[in-house]
N, CA, C, O and the ligand as a Tripos MOL2 file, in Angstrom:
@<TRIPOS>MOLECULE
protein
  285   283    72     0     0
PROTEIN
NO_CHARGES

@<TRIPOS>ATOM
      1 N           0.8570   -1.1830   -0.0080 N.3       1 MET1
      2 CA         -0.0040   -0.0020   -0.0020 C.3       1 MET1
      3 C           0.8800    1.2400    0.0090 C.2       1 MET1
      4 O           1.9310    1.2820    0.6480 O.2       1 MET1
      5 N           0.4230    2.2320   -0.7090 N.am      2 ARG2
      6 CA          1.1800    3.5030   -0.7430 C.3       2 ARG2
      7 C           0.2750    4.6620   -0.4420 C.2       2 ARG2
      8 O          -0.8910    4.6790   -0.8350 O.2       2 ARG2
      9 N           0.8130    5.6250    0.2510 N.am      3 ALA3
     10 CA          0.0070    6.7590    0.7050 C.3       3 ALA3
     11 C          -0.1660    7.8200   -0.3800 C.2       3 ALA3
     12 O           0.7250    8.0640   -1.1940 O.2       3 ALA3
     13 N          -1.3400    8.4380   -0.3620 N.am      4 GLU4
     14 CA         -1.5750    9.6380   -1.1650 C.3       4 GLU4
     15 C          -1.7320   10.8020   -0.2090 C.2       4 GLU4
     16 O          -2.3920   10.6720    0.8220 O.2       4 GLU4
     17 N          -1.1490   11.9130   -0.5270 N.am      5 TYR5
     18 CA         -1.1720   13.0800    0.3420 C.3       5 TYR5
     19 C          -2.0100   14.2190   -0.2360 C.2       5 TYR5
     20 O          -2.2200   14.3160   -1.4460 O.2       5 TYR5
     21 N          -2.4760   15.0690    0.6620 N.am      6 ALA6
     22 CA         -3.1890   16.2610    0.1680 C.3       6 ALA6
     23 C          -2.1920   17.1270   -0.5910 C.2       6 ALA6
     24 O          -0.9920   17.0960   -0.3190 O.2       6 ALA6
     25 N          -2.6950   17.8850   -1.5270 N.am      7 GLU7
     26 CA         -1.8660   18.7340   -2.3520 C.3       7 GLU7
     27 C          -1.0910   19.7010   -1.4780 C.2       7 GLU7
     28 O          -1.6520   20.3020   -0.5620 O.2       7 GLU7
     29 N           0.1930   19.8560   -1.7560 N.am      8 GLY8
     30 CA          1.0360   20.7830   -0.9900 C.3       8 GLY8
     31 C           1.7730   20.1110    0.1430 C.2       8 GLY8
     32 O           2.6940   20.7010    0.7080 O.2       8 GLY8
     33 N           1.3940   18.8840    0.4960 N.am      9 ASP9
     34 CA          2.1100   18.2180    1.5790 C.3       9 ASP9
     35 C           3.2840   17.4300    0.9920 C.2       9 ASP9
     36 O           3.2100   16.9180   -0.1240 O.2       9 ASP9
     37 N           4.3390   17.3470    1.7470 N.am     10 THR10
     38 CA          5.5420   16.6860    1.2960 C.3      10 THR10
     39 C           5.4870   15.1960    1.6430 C.2      10 THR10
     40 O           5.3130   14.8420    2.8090 O.2      10 THR10
     41 N           5.6310   14.3300    0.6510 N.am     11 PRO11
     42 CA          5.5940   12.8790    0.8980 C.3      11 PRO11
     43 C           6.6840   12.4460    1.8680 C.2      11 PRO11
     44 O           6.4750   11.5170    2.6480 O.2      11 PRO11
     45 N           7.8520   13.1030    1.8370 N.am     12 GLY12
     46 CA          8.9620   12.7050    2.6920 C.3      12 GLY12
     47 C           8.7710   13.0730    4.1490 C.2      12 GLY12
     48 O           9.5010   12.5930    5.0160 O.2      12 GLY12
     49 N           7.7770   13.9350    4.4270 N.am     13 ASP13
     50 CA          7.5340   14.3720    5.8050 C.3      13 ASP13
     51 C           6.6960   13.3400    6.5430 C.2      13 ASP13
     52 O           5.5400   13.1280    6.1780 O.2      13 ASP13
     53 N           7.2320   12.6960    7.5590 N.am     14 PRO14
     54 CA          6.4840   11.6550    8.2670 C.3      14 PRO14
     55 C           5.2630   12.2070    9.0170 C.2      14 PRO14
     56 O           4.3770   11.4470    9.4080 O.2      14 PRO14
     57 N           5.2210   13.5300    9.2130 N.am     15 ARG15
     58 CA          4.0590   14.1360    9.9070 C.3      15 ARG15
     59 C           2.9370   14.5310    8.9390 C.2      15 ARG15
     60 O           1.8440   14.9000    9.3690 O.2      15 ARG15
     61 N           3.2160   14.4520    7.6200 N.am     16 ALA16
     62 CA          2.2240   14.8330    6.6440 C.3      16 ALA16
     63 C           1.0260   13.8780    6.7300 C.2      16 ALA16
     64 O           1.1960   12.6590    6.7090 O.2      16 ALA16
     65 N          -0.1630   14.4300    6.8260 N.am     17 PRO17
     66 CA         -1.3480   13.5380    6.9160 C.3      17 PRO17
     67 C          -1.6210   12.7910    5.6460 C.2      17 PRO17
     68 O          -1.5570   13.3630    4.5580 O.2      17 PRO17
     69 N          -1.9280   11.5120    5.7660 N.am     18 VAL18
     70 CA         -2.2590   10.6690    4.6120 C.3      18 VAL18
     71 C          -3.7090   10.9580    4.1910 C.2      18 VAL18
     72 O          -4.6300   10.8650    5.0020 O.2      18 VAL18
     73 N          -3.8910   11.3020    2.9340 N.am     19 ARG19
     74 CA         -5.2560   11.5800    2.4610 C.3      19 ARG19
     75 C          -5.9880   10.2410    2.2250 C.2      19 ARG19
     76 O          -7.1750   10.1120    2.5270 O.2      19 ARG19
     77 N          -5.2670    9.2600    1.6850 N.am     20 ARG20
     78 CA         -5.8780    7.9940    1.3200 C.3      20 ARG20
     79 C          -4.7890    6.9650    1.0880 C.2      20 ARG20
     80 O          -3.7070    7.3050    0.6090 O.2      20 ARG20
     81 N          -5.0570    5.7240    1.4170 N.am     21 TRP21
     82 CA         -4.1390    4.6100    1.1050 C.3      21 TRP21
     83 C          -4.5620    3.9390   -0.1720 C.2      21 TRP21
     84 O          -5.7510    3.7120   -0.3960 O.2      21 TRP21
     85 N          -3.5830    3.6120   -1.0280 N.am     22 HIS22
     86 CA         -3.8790    2.8970   -2.2730 C.3      22 HIS22
     87 C          -3.1120    1.6030   -2.2830 C.2      22 HIS22
     88 O          -2.0780    1.4800   -1.6260 O.2      22 HIS22
     89 N          -3.6140    0.6310   -3.0280 N.am     23 MET23
     90 CA         -2.9140   -0.6300   -3.1810 C.3      23 MET23
     91 C          -2.0430   -0.5410   -4.3980 C.2      23 MET23
     92 O          -2.4990   -0.1160   -5.4590 O.2      23 MET23
     93 N          -0.7740   -0.9410   -4.2650 N.am     24 VAL24
     94 CA          0.1740   -1.0160   -5.3800 C.3      24 VAL24
     95 C           0.6930   -2.4600   -5.4720 C.2      24 VAL24
     96 O           0.6010   -3.2270   -4.5130 O.2      24 VAL24
     97 N           1.2330   -2.8080   -6.6330 N.am     25 ARG25
     98 CA          1.6670   -4.2070   -6.8590 C.3      25 ARG25
     99 C           2.9930   -4.5530   -6.2610 C.2      25 ARG25
    100 O           3.3420   -5.7280   -6.1430 O.2      25 ARG25
    101 N           3.7430   -3.5380   -5.8780 N.am     26 GLY26
    102 CA          5.0730   -3.7570   -5.3110 C.3      26 GLY26
    103 C           5.5730   -2.5250   -4.6440 C.2      26 GLY26
    104 O           5.0520   -1.4350   -4.8810 O.2      26 GLY26
    105 N           6.5810   -2.6640   -3.8060 N.am     27 ALA27
    106 CA          7.1050   -1.5080   -3.0590 C.3      27 ALA27
    107 C           7.6730   -0.4300   -3.9630 C.2      27 ALA27
    108 O           7.7400    0.7370   -3.5770 O.2      27 ALA27
    109 N           8.0910   -0.8220   -5.1880 N.am     28 GLU28
    110 CA          8.7060    0.1420   -6.0700 C.3      28 GLU28
    111 C           7.7130    0.6910   -7.1020 C.2      28 GLU28
    112 O           8.0640    1.5130   -7.9490 O.2      28 GLU28
    113 N           6.4730    0.2170   -7.0080 N.am     29 GLU29
    114 CA          5.4530    0.5620   -8.0390 C.3      29 GLU29
    115 C           4.7130    1.8370   -7.6020 C.2      29 GLU29
    116 O           4.0290    1.8430   -6.5780 O.2      29 GLU29
    117 N           4.8600    2.9350   -8.4000 N.am     30 PRO30
    118 CA          4.1850    4.1670   -8.0280 C.3      30 PRO30
    119 C           2.7100    4.2310   -8.4750 C.2      30 PRO30
    120 O           1.9510    5.0770   -8.0030 O.2      30 PRO30
    121 N           2.3140    3.3270   -9.3920 N.am     31 ARG31
    122 CA          0.9370    3.3770   -9.9280 C.3      31 ARG31
    123 C           0.0520    2.4830   -9.1030 C.2      31 ARG31
    124 O           0.3310    1.2960   -8.9340 O.2      31 ARG31
    125 N          -1.0200    3.0590   -8.5870 N.am     32 ALA32
    126 CA         -1.9610    2.2970   -7.7720 C.3      32 ALA32
    127 C          -2.9000    1.4570   -8.6610 C.2      32 ALA32
    128 O          -3.0100    1.7000   -9.8630 O.2      32 ALA32
    129 N          -3.5640    0.4780   -8.0560 N.am     33 LEU33
    130 CA         -4.5000   -0.3630   -8.8140 C.3      33 LEU33
    131 C          -5.5870    0.4680   -9.5010 C.2      33 LEU33
    132 O          -6.0660    0.1150  -10.5780 O.2      33 LEU33
    133 N          -5.9700    1.5870   -8.8560 N.am     34 CYS34
    134 CA         -7.0530    2.3890   -9.4060 C.3      34 CYS34
    135 C          -6.5530    3.3110  -10.5030 C.2      34 CYS34
    136 O          -7.3570    4.0080  -11.1220 O.2      34 CYS34
    137 N          -5.2440    3.3380  -10.7660 N.am     35 GLY35
    138 CA         -4.6920    4.1330  -11.8280 C.3      35 GLY35
    139 C          -4.0330    5.4510  -11.3830 C.2      35 GLY35
    140 O          -3.3810    6.1220  -12.1820 O.2      35 GLY35
    141 N          -4.2040    5.8070  -10.1280 N.am     36 VAL36
    142 CA         -3.5600    7.0230   -9.6220 C.3      36 VAL36
    143 C          -2.0490    6.8160   -9.5430 C.2      36 VAL36
    144 O          -1.5680    5.7750   -9.0940 O.2      36 VAL36
    145 N          -1.2990    7.8580  -10.0000 N.am     37 LEU37
    146 CA          0.1400    7.8080   -9.9120 C.3      37 LEU37
    147 C           0.5570    8.4540   -8.6010 C.2      37 LEU37
    148 O           0.2710    9.6260   -8.3550 O.2      37 LEU37
    149 N           1.2460    7.6670   -7.7480 N.am     38 LEU38
    150 CA          1.6140    8.1570   -6.4420 C.3      38 LEU38
    151 C           3.0740    8.5460   -6.4000 C.2      38 LEU38
    152 O           3.8640    8.1040   -7.2340 O.2      38 LEU38
    153 N           3.4320    9.3640   -5.4420 N.am     39 ASP39
    154 CA          4.8020    9.8190   -5.2990 C.3      39 ASP39
    155 C           5.7040    8.6580   -4.8670 C.2      39 ASP39
    156 O           5.3990    7.9700   -3.8930 O.2      39 ASP39
    157 N           6.7940    8.4410   -5.5720 N.am     40 PRO40
    158 CA          7.7100    7.3440   -5.2070 C.3      40 PRO40
    159 C           8.2670    7.5240   -3.7950 C.2      40 PRO40
    160 O           8.7280    6.5550   -3.1920 O.2      40 PRO40
    161 N           8.2330    8.7480   -3.2560 N.am     41 ALA41
    162 CA          8.7540    8.9960   -1.9170 C.3      41 ALA41
    163 C           7.6740    8.7990   -0.8460 C.2      41 ALA41
    164 O           7.9490    8.9140    0.3480 O.2      41 ALA41
    165 N           6.4700    8.5070   -1.2730 N.am     42 ALA42
    166 CA          5.3750    8.3550   -0.3110 C.3      42 ALA42
    167 C           5.5890    7.1360    0.5680 C.2      42 ALA42
    168 O           6.2320    6.1620    0.1760 O.2      42 ALA42
    169 N           5.0350    7.2200    1.7590 N.am     43 VAL43
    170 CA          5.1490    6.1460    2.7410 C.3      43 VAL43
    171 C           4.3950    4.9060    2.2250 C.2      43 VAL43
    172 O           3.3610    5.0230    1.5660 O.2      43 VAL43
    173 N           4.9390    3.7170    2.5400 N.am     44 THR44
    174 CA          4.2820    2.4730    2.1530 C.3      44 THR44
    175 C           4.0010    1.6350    3.3760 C.2      44 THR44
    176 O           4.6020    1.8310    4.4320 O.2      44 THR44
    177 N           3.0910    0.7060    3.2280 N.am     45 GLN45
    178 CA          2.7820   -0.2700    4.2670 C.3      45 GLN45
    179 C           2.6900   -1.6510    3.5900 C.2      45 GLN45
    180 O           2.3430   -1.7380    2.4120 O.2      45 GLN45
    181 N           3.0040   -2.7460    4.3420 N.am     46 PRO46
    182 CA          2.8480   -4.0790    3.7440 C.3      46 PRO46
    183 C           1.3700   -4.3630    3.4320 C.2      46 PRO46
    184 O           0.4650   -3.8220    4.0680 O.2      46 PRO46
    185 N           1.1630   -5.2100    2.4560 N.am     47 ALA47
    186 CA         -0.2360   -5.5490    2.0560 C.3      47 ALA47
    187 C          -1.0040   -6.1760    3.2270 C.2      47 ALA47
    188 O          -2.2340   -6.1380    3.2570 O.2      47 ALA47
    189 N          -0.2770   -6.7500    4.1830 N.am     48 ASP48
    190 CA         -0.9310   -7.3700    5.3220 C.3      48 ASP48
    191 C          -1.7670   -6.3880    6.1160 C.2      48 ASP48
    192 O          -2.7260   -6.7720    6.7860 O.2      48 ASP48
    193 N          -1.3950   -5.0950    6.0360 N.am     49 ALA49
    194 CA         -2.1140   -4.1070    6.8310 C.3      49 ALA49
    195 C          -3.4660   -3.7400    6.1990 C.2      49 ALA49
    196 O          -4.2520   -2.9990    6.7900 O.2      49 ALA49
    197 N          -3.7230   -4.2610    5.0050 N.am     50 TRP50
    198 CA         -4.9920   -3.9950    4.3140 C.3      50 TRP50
    199 C          -6.1560   -4.5040    5.1800 C.2      50 TRP50
    200 O          -6.1220   -5.6310    5.6730 O.2      50 TRP50
    201 N          -7.1560   -3.6850    5.3530 N.am     51 GLY51
    202 CA         -8.2930   -4.1000    6.1490 C.3      51 GLY51
    203 C          -8.1730   -3.7490    7.6270 C.2      51 GLY51
    204 O          -9.1140   -3.9340    8.3990 O.2      51 GLY51
    205 N          -7.0020   -3.2410    8.0110 N.am     52 THR52
    206 CA         -6.8230   -2.8640    9.4310 C.3      52 THR52
    207 C          -6.9860   -1.3430    9.5630 C.2      52 THR52
    208 O          -7.0910   -0.6070    8.5810 O.2      52 THR52
    209 N          -7.0010   -0.9220   10.8220 N.am     53 ALA53
    210 CA         -7.1660    0.5030   11.0900 C.3      53 ALA53
    211 C          -6.0060    1.3220   10.5210 C.2      53 ALA53
    212 O          -6.1680    2.5050   10.2200 O.2      53 ALA53
    213 N          -4.8520    0.7000   10.3760 N.am     54 ALA54
    214 CA         -3.6910    1.4190    9.8720 C.3      54 ALA54
    215 C          -3.8620    1.8090    8.3980 C.2      54 ALA54
    216 O          -3.1720    2.7040    7.9100 O.2      54 ALA54
    217 N          -4.7710    1.1460    7.7000 N.am     55 ALA55
    218 CA         -4.9530    1.4110    6.2760 C.3      55 ALA55
    219 C          -6.1110    2.3530    6.0060 C.2      55 ALA55
    220 O          -6.4920    2.5220    4.8480 O.2      55 ALA55
    221 N          -6.6890    2.9750    7.0310 N.am     56 ARG56
    222 CA         -7.7770    3.8900    6.8340 C.3      56 ARG56
    223 C          -7.3230    5.3490    6.7540 C.2      56 ARG56
    224 O          -6.3870    5.7290    7.4580 O.2      56 ARG56
    225 N          -7.9500    6.1680    5.9260 N.am     57 PRO57
    226 CA         -8.9410    5.7850    4.9120 C.3      57 PRO57
    227 C          -8.3220    5.0900    3.7340 C.2      57 PRO57
    228 O          -7.2280    5.4510    3.3020 O.2      57 PRO57
    229 N          -9.0140    4.0830    3.1970 N.am     58 PHE58
    230 CA         -8.4860    3.3300    2.0620 C.3      58 PHE58
    231 C          -9.2670    3.6870    0.7970 C.2      58 PHE58
    232 O         -10.4750    3.9180    0.8400 O.2      58 PHE58
    233 N          -8.5620    3.7270   -0.3110 N.am     59 CYS59
    234 CA         -9.1590    4.0130   -1.6210 C.3      59 CYS59
    235 C         -10.1930    2.9250   -1.9420 C.2      59 CYS59
    236 O          -9.8370    1.7470   -1.9910 O.2      59 CYS59
    237 N         -11.4310    3.2800   -2.1540 N.am     60 THR60
    238 CA        -12.4960    2.2810   -2.3940 C.3      60 THR60
    239 C         -12.3010    1.6010   -3.7550 C.2      60 THR60
    240 O         -12.6170    0.4220   -3.9180 O.2      60 THR60
    241 N         -11.7840    2.3480   -4.7170 N.am     61 ARG61
    242 CA        -11.5540    1.7330   -6.0490 C.3      61 ARG61
    243 C         -10.4390    0.7050   -5.9880 C.2      61 ARG61
    244 O         -10.5550   -0.3560   -6.6010 O.2      61 ARG61
    245 N          -9.3750    0.9840   -5.2740 N.am     62 CYS62
    246 CA         -8.3130    0.0270   -5.0910 C.3      62 CYS62
    247 C          -8.8320   -1.1630   -4.3170 C.2      62 CYS62
    248 O          -8.4740   -2.3000   -4.6260 O.2      62 CYS62
    249 N          -9.6800   -0.9300   -3.3020 N.am     63 GLY63
    250 CA        -10.2200   -2.0160   -2.5120 C.3      63 GLY63
    251 C         -11.0210   -2.9830   -3.3310 C.2      63 GLY63
    252 O         -10.9170   -4.1960   -3.1460 O.2      63 GLY63
    253 N         -11.8270   -2.4610   -4.2410 N.am     64 ALA64
    254 CA        -12.6840   -3.3090   -5.0990 C.3      64 ALA64
    255 C         -11.8100   -4.1400   -6.0220 C.2      64 ALA64
    256 O         -12.0400   -5.3350   -6.2060 O.2      64 ALA64
    257 N         -10.7970   -3.4920   -6.6050 N.am     65 ARG65
    258 CA         -9.9350   -4.2650   -7.5330 C.3      65 ARG65
    259 C          -9.1200   -5.2720   -6.7810 C.2      65 ARG65
    260 O          -8.9540   -6.3960   -7.2550 O.2      65 ARG65
    261 N          -8.6080   -4.9220   -5.6360 N.am     66 TYR66
    262 CA         -7.7830   -5.8680   -4.8600 C.3      66 TYR66
    263 C          -8.5840   -7.0710   -4.4730 C.2      66 TYR66
    264 O          -8.0760   -8.1900   -4.5400 O.2      66 TYR66
    265 N          -9.8070   -6.8890   -4.0750 N.am     67 LEU67
    266 CA        -10.6750   -8.0200   -3.6790 C.3      67 LEU67
    267 C         -10.8370   -8.9700   -4.8180 C.2      67 LEU67
    268 O         -10.8940  -10.1800   -4.5970 O.2      67 LEU67
    269 N         -10.9160   -8.4690   -6.0580 N.am     68 ARG68
    270 CA        -11.0920   -9.3140   -7.2410 C.3      68 ARG68
    271 C          -9.8240  -10.1270   -7.5260 C.2      68 ARG68
    272 O          -9.8950  -11.2180   -8.0930 O.2      68 ARG68
    273 N          -8.6400   -9.5750   -7.1190 N.am     69 GLU69
    274 CA         -7.3840  -10.2540   -7.4020 C.3      69 GLU69
    275 C          -6.9820  -11.2480   -6.3700 C.2      69 GLU69
    276 O          -6.2560  -12.2000   -6.6580 O.2      69 GLU69
    277 N          -7.4550  -11.0340   -5.1380 N.am     70 VAL70
    278 CA         -7.0700  -11.9700   -4.0520 C.3      70 VAL70
    279 C          -7.8620  -13.2580   -4.1920 C.2      70 VAL70
    280 O          -9.0900  -13.2400   -4.2740 O.2      70 VAL70
    281 N          -7.1440  -14.3820   -4.2170 N.am     71 PRO71
    282 CA         -7.8400  -15.6620   -4.3980 C.3      71 PRO71
    283 C          -8.6990  -16.0430   -3.1700 C.2      71 PRO71
    284 O          -9.3450  -17.0910   -3.1700 O.2      71 PRO71
    285 ZN         -6.6070    3.7780   -5.3200 Zn       72 ZN72
@<TRIPOS>BOND
     1     1     2 1
     2     2     3 1
     3     3     4 2
     4     3     5 am
     5     5     6 1
     6     6     7 1
     7     7     8 2
     8     7     9 am
     9     9    10 1
    10    10    11 1
    11    11    12 2
    12    11    13 am
    13    13    14 1
    14    14    15 1
    15    15    16 2
    16    15    17 am
    17    17    18 1
    18    18    19 1
    19    19    20 2
    20    19    21 am
    21    21    22 1
    22    22    23 1
    23    23    24 2
    24    23    25 am
    25    25    26 1
    26    26    27 1
    27    27    28 2
    28    27    29 am
    29    29    30 1
    30    30    31 1
    31    31    32 2
    32    31    33 am
    33    33    34 1
    34    34    35 1
    35    35    36 2
    36    35    37 am
    37    37    38 1
    38    38    39 1
    39    39    40 2
    40    39    41 am
    41    41    42 1
    42    42    43 1
    43    43    44 2
    44    43    45 am
    45    45    46 1
    46    46    47 1
    47    47    48 2
    48    47    49 am
    49    49    50 1
    50    50    51 1
    51    51    52 2
    52    51    53 am
    53    53    54 1
    54    54    55 1
    55    55    56 2
    56    55    57 am
    57    57    58 1
    58    58    59 1
    59    59    60 2
    60    59    61 am
    61    61    62 1
    62    62    63 1
    63    63    64 2
    64    63    65 am
    65    65    66 1
    66    66    67 1
    67    67    68 2
    68    67    69 am
    69    69    70 1
    70    70    71 1
    71    71    72 2
    72    71    73 am
    73    73    74 1
    74    74    75 1
    75    75    76 2
    76    75    77 am
    77    77    78 1
    78    78    79 1
    79    79    80 2
    80    79    81 am
    81    81    82 1
    82    82    83 1
    83    83    84 2
    84    83    85 am
    85    85    86 1
    86    86    87 1
    87    87    88 2
    88    87    89 am
    89    89    90 1
    90    90    91 1
    91    91    92 2
    92    91    93 am
    93    93    94 1
    94    94    95 1
    95    95    96 2
    96    95    97 am
    97    97    98 1
    98    98    99 1
    99    99   100 2
   100    99   101 am
   101   101   102 1
   102   102   103 1
   103   103   104 2
   104   103   105 am
   105   105   106 1
   106   106   107 1
   107   107   108 2
   108   107   109 am
   109   109   110 1
   110   110   111 1
   111   111   112 2
   112   111   113 am
   113   113   114 1
   114   114   115 1
   115   115   116 2
   116   115   117 am
   117   117   118 1
   118   118   119 1
   119   119   120 2
   120   119   121 am
   121   121   122 1
   122   122   123 1
   123   123   124 2
   124   123   125 am
   125   125   126 1
   126   126   127 1
   127   127   128 2
   128   127   129 am
   129   129   130 1
   130   130   131 1
   131   131   132 2
   132   131   133 am
   133   133   134 1
   134   134   135 1
   135   135   136 2
   136   135   137 am
   137   137   138 1
   138   138   139 1
   139   139   140 2
   140   139   141 am
   141   141   142 1
   142   142   143 1
   143   143   144 2
   144   143   145 am
   145   145   146 1
   146   146   147 1
   147   147   148 2
   148   147   149 am
   149   149   150 1
   150   150   151 1
   151   151   152 2
   152   151   153 am
   153   153   154 1
   154   154   155 1
   155   155   156 2
   156   155   157 am
   157   157   158 1
   158   158   159 1
   159   159   160 2
   160   159   161 am
   161   161   162 1
   162   162   163 1
   163   163   164 2
   164   163   165 am
   165   165   166 1
   166   166   167 1
   167   167   168 2
   168   167   169 am
   169   169   170 1
   170   170   171 1
   171   171   172 2
   172   171   173 am
   173   173   174 1
   174   174   175 1
   175   175   176 2
   176   175   177 am
   177   177   178 1
   178   178   179 1
   179   179   180 2
   180   179   181 am
   181   181   182 1
   182   182   183 1
   183   183   184 2
   184   183   185 am
   185   185   186 1
   186   186   187 1
   187   187   188 2
   188   187   189 am
   189   189   190 1
   190   190   191 1
   191   191   192 2
   192   191   193 am
   193   193   194 1
   194   194   195 1
   195   195   196 2
   196   195   197 am
   197   197   198 1
   198   198   199 1
   199   199   200 2
   200   199   201 am
   201   201   202 1
   202   202   203 1
   203   203   204 2
   204   203   205 am
   205   205   206 1
   206   206   207 1
   207   207   208 2
   208   207   209 am
   209   209   210 1
   210   210   211 1
   211   211   212 2
   212   211   213 am
   213   213   214 1
   214   214   215 1
   215   215   216 2
   216   215   217 am
   217   217   218 1
   218   218   219 1
   219   219   220 2
   220   219   221 am
   221   221   222 1
   222   222   223 1
   223   223   224 2
   224   223   225 am
   225   225   226 1
   226   226   227 1
   227   227   228 2
   228   227   229 am
   229   229   230 1
   230   230   231 1
   231   231   232 2
   232   231   233 am
   233   233   234 1
   234   234   235 1
   235   235   236 2
   236   235   237 am
   237   237   238 1
   238   238   239 1
   239   239   240 2
   240   239   241 am
   241   241   242 1
   242   242   243 1
   243   243   244 2
   244   243   245 am
   245   245   246 1
   246   246   247 1
   247   247   248 2
   248   247   249 am
   249   249   250 1
   250   250   251 1
   251   251   252 2
   252   251   253 am
   253   253   254 1
   254   254   255 1
   255   255   256 2
   256   255   257 am
   257   257   258 1
   258   258   259 1
   259   259   260 2
   260   259   261 am
   261   261   262 1
   262   262   263 1
   263   263   264 2
   264   263   265 am
   265   265   266 1
   266   266   267 1
   267   267   268 2
   268   267   269 am
   269   269   270 1
   270   270   271 1
   271   271   272 2
   272   271   273 am
   273   273   274 1
   274   274   275 1
   275   275   276 2
   276   275   277 am
   277   277   278 1
   278   278   279 1
   279   279   280 2
   280   279   281 am
   281   281   282 1
   282   282   283 1
   283   283   284 2
@<TRIPOS>SUBSTRUCTURE
     1 MET1         2 RESIDUE 1 A MET
     2 ARG2         6 RESIDUE 1 A ARG
     3 ALA3        10 RESIDUE 1 A ALA
     4 GLU4        14 RESIDUE 1 A GLU
     5 TYR5        18 RESIDUE 1 A TYR
     6 ALA6        22 RESIDUE 1 A ALA
     7 GLU7        26 RESIDUE 1 A GLU
     8 GLY8        30 RESIDUE 1 A GLY
     9 ASP9        34 RESIDUE 1 A ASP
    10 THR10       38 RESIDUE 1 A THR
    11 PRO11       42 RESIDUE 1 A PRO
    12 GLY12       46 RESIDUE 1 A GLY
    13 ASP13       50 RESIDUE 1 A ASP
    14 PRO14       54 RESIDUE 1 A PRO
    15 ARG15       58 RESIDUE 1 A ARG
    16 ALA16       62 RESIDUE 1 A ALA
    17 PRO17       66 RESIDUE 1 A PRO
    18 VAL18       70 RESIDUE 1 A VAL
    19 ARG19       74 RESIDUE 1 A ARG
    20 ARG20       78 RESIDUE 1 A ARG
    21 TRP21       82 RESIDUE 1 A TRP
    22 HIS22       86 RESIDUE 1 A HIS
    23 MET23       90 RESIDUE 1 A MET
    24 VAL24       94 RESIDUE 1 A VAL
    25 ARG25       98 RESIDUE 1 A ARG
    26 GLY26      102 RESIDUE 1 A GLY
    27 ALA27      106 RESIDUE 1 A ALA
    28 GLU28      110 RESIDUE 1 A GLU
    29 GLU29      114 RESIDUE 1 A GLU
    30 PRO30      118 RESIDUE 1 A PRO
    31 ARG31      122 RESIDUE 1 A ARG
    32 ALA32      126 RESIDUE 1 A ALA
    33 LEU33      130 RESIDUE 1 A LEU
    34 CYS34      134 RESIDUE 1 A CYS
    35 GLY35      138 RESIDUE 1 A GLY
    36 VAL36      142 RESIDUE 1 A VAL
    37 LEU37      146 RESIDUE 1 A LEU
    38 LEU38      150 RESIDUE 1 A LEU
    39 ASP39      154 RESIDUE 1 A ASP
    40 PRO40      158 RESIDUE 1 A PRO
    41 ALA41      162 RESIDUE 1 A ALA
    42 ALA42      166 RESIDUE 1 A ALA
    43 VAL43      170 RESIDUE 1 A VAL
    44 THR44      174 RESIDUE 1 A THR
    45 GLN45      178 RESIDUE 1 A GLN
    46 PRO46      182 RESIDUE 1 A PRO
    47 ALA47      186 RESIDUE 1 A ALA
    48 ASP48      190 RESIDUE 1 A ASP
    49 ALA49      194 RESIDUE 1 A ALA
    50 TRP50      198 RESIDUE 1 A TRP
    51 GLY51      202 RESIDUE 1 A GLY
    52 THR52      206 RESIDUE 1 A THR
    53 ALA53      210 RESIDUE 1 A ALA
    54 ALA54      214 RESIDUE 1 A ALA
    55 ALA55      218 RESIDUE 1 A ALA
    56 ARG56      222 RESIDUE 1 A ARG
    57 PRO57      226 RESIDUE 1 A PRO
    58 PHE58      230 RESIDUE 1 A PHE
    59 CYS59      234 RESIDUE 1 A CYS
    60 THR60      238 RESIDUE 1 A THR
    61 ARG61      242 RESIDUE 1 A ARG
    62 CYS62      246 RESIDUE 1 A CYS
    63 GLY63      250 RESIDUE 1 A GLY
    64 ALA64      254 RESIDUE 1 A ALA
    65 ARG65      258 RESIDUE 1 A ARG
    66 TYR66      262 RESIDUE 1 A TYR
    67 LEU67      266 RESIDUE 1 A LEU
    68 ARG68      270 RESIDUE 1 A ARG
    69 GLU69      274 RESIDUE 1 A GLU
    70 VAL70      278 RESIDUE 1 A VAL
    71 PRO71      282 RESIDUE 1 A PRO
    72 ZN72       285 GROUP 0 **** ****
């Protein structure tokens, strides 16, 4: 998962509030499942955190696509 930030916030700043979490296919992949291009410097979380409080708010479009891909 990779974070999306509000406009004007610095991805490298750990105090910057996360606007939304997106699912990406790998730690180096900046493009989310929903098609949004995320900052390569944005904070990431392991896919295991999906569905937990740590992943909120989560992108609903990524969530729908991810559910279809998980066996
Ligand atoms: Zn998304």
